[in-house]
N, C-alpha and C positions, 0 to 999 in steps of 0.2 A: 862058138860057133854062134852064129845069127840069131836070136830067138825070134823067132814066127810068130811067137800066139800074138792075140788080139790084147790078150789083159798085159802084157811084159809090149806091148806096143804102146798101149794108152797111161801105163803107169811111171816110163822115160823121162817122156820131158817134166812131169810135176816133182821127178826127183832132182835133177839135175834145176830147175829154179828153189827148189829145195836148199840144194847146197850153195848157189850164189845166194840169196837171202842169210843162211850163214855166217856166207862170208860177210858181207857187209854190217852185223851185229857192231855196235859199240863197244868201244873196251878188245876188239880181238887187233892183237899187230898185223899188219898187213899194207904193203904198199899201194898207194890208187897207183892205175893204171887209168890209159886213159882208152873208153871206151870207143870201138870205132861206130857206134851205129845207141843214141838214146832212146831210155826205156818208155817203155808206150804208158798210157794214163792208167791202159789195162793191168797190164803186168804193173806196175809200180800198187795198187790196189791190194791187188793180188801179195805182192807181197805182206803189206800193213796185214792181209790176212791171216798171213799163214805166220806173219810173225803174234797178232796175238792171239792165235790158239795156241802155238809153242808158247809165251808166256802169260799163258791167262790169267794162272794163280796170285802172279809177283803186280802185274795191272791191277786186279781188284781192291791188293791188301794197299797197292798205292794207292788208290783212289779210295776206300776206308780210312784211308789216314789223311790223305786230302778233305776231305769234308769232314773227318774229325775236328781239324785244323781252324774249318770255316763253320763251326757252327761256337767251338770257344772264343772264334775272333767275336762271332759276331753277340754272344752273350756278355761277352767281354763290353764289346763296345754300348749295347745297352744298359748295362748296370753304370757303368761311368754314368750313361745323363741323366738316370734314380737319381742318383746321387749330386750332382751338380742341381740338379731340379729343385731336388730338398734342401740342398743346402743355399744355395740361392736367395736374398733378400727378397719379399713379396715387392711387384712390381707396383710403384708410387702412381694415382692419378698428373696427367698431367697439370701445373699451374695455370691456371686459365688468363691468357692474352693479358696483359696488360698496358698498354702504349705509357713513354718516358714519361716521369714526371708527375701521371696522375699517382696519389697516395691508394691508397687501398679504404676502402669503406670498412667503417668499424657496425658490426651486428650488435643492433640494440640488444639489452639482456631482456629474457621474456617477464612480463609484469607480474609480478604475483598474484594466485589465483584469490577472487574475492568472496568468501565465504558468504553462504545468506540463510539464518534462521530464525527465528523469533529470539524477543531477548531472554526470555524466562528460560527457554532450553542451553541460550550462549551461560545465563549467571548458573546454571546444572552441571555446566562444562566447564565451565572457570574461563571461560574467553574476556567474560567483563568483571569489573567487580564496580557498583551502584551502592549511592546513599540518596534515601530521600526524605524531600523536608515539605509540609505543605501544610496548608491554615486549615483544614480537615473540611475544607470546603469547592471556591472554587479554583483554586489555584496547589500545583507540584511543582518544585522542584529537582530537578536530576543532574548532580552529580557521579559522573560514569567515566572510567579508567579503561584502556583494551588489556586484556595480554597477550592479545597473540600479534604472532609476526605475519598476518594475513592481512589486509584492508576486510573488515568487519559491513557485513549492510543488514542491522537487525531492524523486527521489526512490534511494536507496540501496537498491540487493537485496542479499539475500541468497545468500549467493556469492561477491561483489564480491573479488577479490585482490589486495591490496596488497601493495609487498616494500619492504623495504630494500638496505641494501651485501650482507649475510648469510643474510637469512629472509625467508620467505613469508606472512602471511596471508591468512582469507579470513572478513568479515564475516557475522555467522551469523542476525543475525535480518534484515528488509526495515527499511527508518528510510523515513519521509516527514521533512523539514525542510520549515518554511515561517520564509520573508523578505520581511521589509520590508522598503519598497526602501532601499537602503541602508545598508543594518542588519547587524551582528554577530553571531554564532552561536558557541556552545561546545557541543559533544555530545561524550560519551560512549558509544563501540558495544561490544558483546562482540563478541570477536572468537575462533579459533582457530588455533594451529600446524599448518601443512600438511606441516612436516617435524619431523621427532625432533632434525635438525639446528641448528633454530632456536637465534641466540642470545639468551637469557629476558634483556633487556636493554633498558633504554631509547632506543630509536633514530628516527631519523625515516623516516618512509616515503613512499609514493607508489602512486596507484591502478596496476594492473597491469590486462594483458588476458588472458584468455585462461579455461578457465576447469578444471575436477580431476575426474575422471570419480566418475559416484555422487553426488557432494556435496550436488546440485541433491535430489534423494530424500530424502537426511540430512538437508536445511536445510527440508525442505515435514514432514517429520515433528516437525521440533523446531515450528514453525508449531502445529503442528496438537497438542502436547503440552508446552505453555509447561515442567510442574513435571521436563521433564528439567533436570538436576543440569550443572551448564557442565565437570567434571571427567571426566561422560559423554559428551557431546558430543563435546572434545577429544580422550577417547579413542577414540572413533567414525571421528573425522576420519583421526588416522594408524591407524589398522588399514584405514580405505578406502584412503589414498591413499598407505604405506606397508606395510601386509600384517606388522605391527610382529611378531615375537616377545613370548610373554607376560614376559621382563627386563626390557621395556621401562617397562613397567608398575607390577609388584606390586611392594605395599610390605613384603609376607613375603618372607624367607628360603628362594630356591629348592633343594628337595632335588639338586634334578640339574644346580645350576649346578658346585658343585665346588668348591673352595679356587682354584683360578688364572683362575675366571671373569674376562670383562674386565664393569668395575664399568661399568655404565646411568649414563644422564646420571638426578638426583635433578628435572630441571623438568616429567618427564613421567608418574611415577607415581601410582599412583590408590590410593584404595580396590578392596579386594575387588567390593563390590556395584556400584560405578561401572564396574567393566570387563565386569560381568558386566550391567550396564546398557549398555551402549555394544553388546556380544553381540548383547542382546536387539532392541536398536533395529536393528542392523545385519540380525538374524534378519527382524524387520519389513518392513523397505521392501524385501525377498525379495532380498537380496545370500547367494549359497548356495555360492557357488566355496572352496574349500579356503582356510581363514585359521589362521594359525602361533600365535595366539596361544592358541586350542584346542588342539592339541597338548599339550600338558602336561598330563599326571592331574589334576597337586596341587592344578590349579585348581579344577573339579570338587568336590574333597574337600573345601578349604578354602572355597569361599563356600556349600557344607553347612552347616562348623562353626558359619562364623559368620551368627550370629540375628540382622544388618541385611539381611544377605545368602538366608537362607534361604530362605525361601517363593519367590524368583525363583527360586531355585538349582531347587527342587523342579520348579518351572514349565517352565522355561529347557531343561533335561535329559528331562525328561517324567516324572521319579520320582511312581510311582501305590508302590506300598508300601517306605516309609519304611526301616520293620523288614529288608523284606527287603534294602533297598541295604544299612547296615548288617553287617549281619550275609554279603554276600555281600562287602564292601571289606575285611572283616576275611579272613575267607580263604582268598580268591580275587581281592584287588585288588595292583593293584601292588605290588610290593616295596619300591617307598622310598616309596609313603601308605599301606598296611596300617595300620600303628599306628594313623593318625589316624582311624582306628572304633574304636578307644576311647576318645576324647574326643568323639565324636557323638553314642556311645550315653552319656557319662556328662552329657551337656546335653540330649539330648532322651528320653533311658529314666532319670532318676533312681534309680528302685526297682529294677532290673535291675543298674545299676550299682556301687552299693553290696553288693548280692548278688555280682557277677562281678569285678570286678578289686579286691578284696583276694588273692584267688587265681591272678589271674595275677599278681600285686606280689609272691607267693610264691614261684612255680614256679618250682625253682631251672633245671629243662630247658627254661625257656621263652625268647626271646632278650632281651638287655639294653636292646635299644630298647624292646622291648614291657612289661616289666617299668618301664621308665621310666615312658613314657608313662600304663601303672596308677594309678602311684602320683601323677603331676600329674593325669591326669583326674577322680581324688576329686575334686581339691577346684574342680571345672568342677562339677558336680556342685551346688552350691549348698546344699545339706541340712546341717544344724547336727549330724546325725547322724554325718557323715563324720570331725568333730575326735576323734573317740575312736579310729573306722578307724583315722586317720594317726597321731596319739600311738601305738596300739600296736604300728603298723609300722615306724616309728622305734625303738621300745626293739628289738622283733626283730627290724631292717635295721641294727643300729649307727649312731648320731649320725653318725657318723666319715666313716661308707659316703655313695657317693654317693645311691643310694636312698633310705637313712637324715635324711641331709641335703634328698630333695627332700621326704618326708615333714613334717618336720620344719616346713618353708616353706610348704606347703599348709595345716598345722593349724593356722599362725599367721595365714595371710591368709582363713580362717574364722573363726576366731575375731577377726580388725578385724572382718569385715566384719559379724558378726553382733551385736559389741556397740559399733558405734560407731552412733547414729539417723541421725546425719546422712547417712549409708553404706545404708542401710537397703534400700533401692529401688535401688541402686545395681548393675548389671551387673556381675559376675564377670570377672576379666580375667584374660585367658586366656593360661599361659606361651606363649613361642614355639614352635610345635608344630617349626620346623626343627632346633631346639634338641633337641627329645625324646630321640633317636638318639643324640645326640654327647657 
């Protein structure tokens, strides 16, 4: 009997659809048949939905297996990539392009680093070995060898002391010594004795520590005035280190010394101009303490008479009126040097001397020292007019007397000067002033 219930009516088509879906499931043996009417898209979707609902557990399991297989595949692929990356060699930079036929340029080796320090530090570190030999005064020789594989630039400062068994010397000028690696060097340095007791003879020296007062100022002056003579520098050094008297330096005979005076060493004797130059240096560097070398008044008048030191003496002693100086020296000067004024007048005021000096030579009431100085000074005028005057004085005073003999010697001196063309421009040689009063 047909069922007319609404529920049954609505369910029947669904059952028919399910039956048809089951029939077309793969794996079921059936014989295909030709459908009279093709399925619509909606019907196909309905069948797929019904199939998925029915076999949802199997589909979920298959999806899980498929997903796991995908994960395993990706993992294996990533691991293989990491292994390949780790084991492959590092990428090498591409070689720079170079046209064919052009050789590659060679990179020059880096130059060794220059080591620069003081010589004394280099000696302490064993970078160099040195041997020194000097004469105890103004010359020092160095033989050195570098022990370093690097080039060296070593500094030897002015004021560096060196000592032997009985002498001390000091480097006068700063030196820079350049050594190639393991090279030898031979140098000579100017030095100055720091003691008048030095033995001026060849000896072995070595570097010594310490410094002497005011020598740094002296050598700074020397660096700025390279024209200073070695003798003047030596004299200034001993003035500063030992404050020696004039007798230690003067080459002229000192009137104040007397016949029994102790003979000073000749090793440090200097010309008058070098002594005065040394005093000028000491004054210029600011040393204003009393100096023993300036006590003897003979130095001033000797410096004023000597042509080589005359202008320096005017500057050092602050003489503004030279004629007034000579006049004061003659009339009021030190008794031991007053007669020196006659030589100064003869040299720098010859016209006055030609008129004045013959009167002093003939003055019987004048001291024999002044009379002898007047005769000798006539030859210092350097004038040919003095020759007949001296010949006349020889006759008047007698050729056998001391004064007559001095006039004879003076006239011959001027004759030789003017008769010899080879010595026409030679400066007249002044007789020793120290012997003028003897």
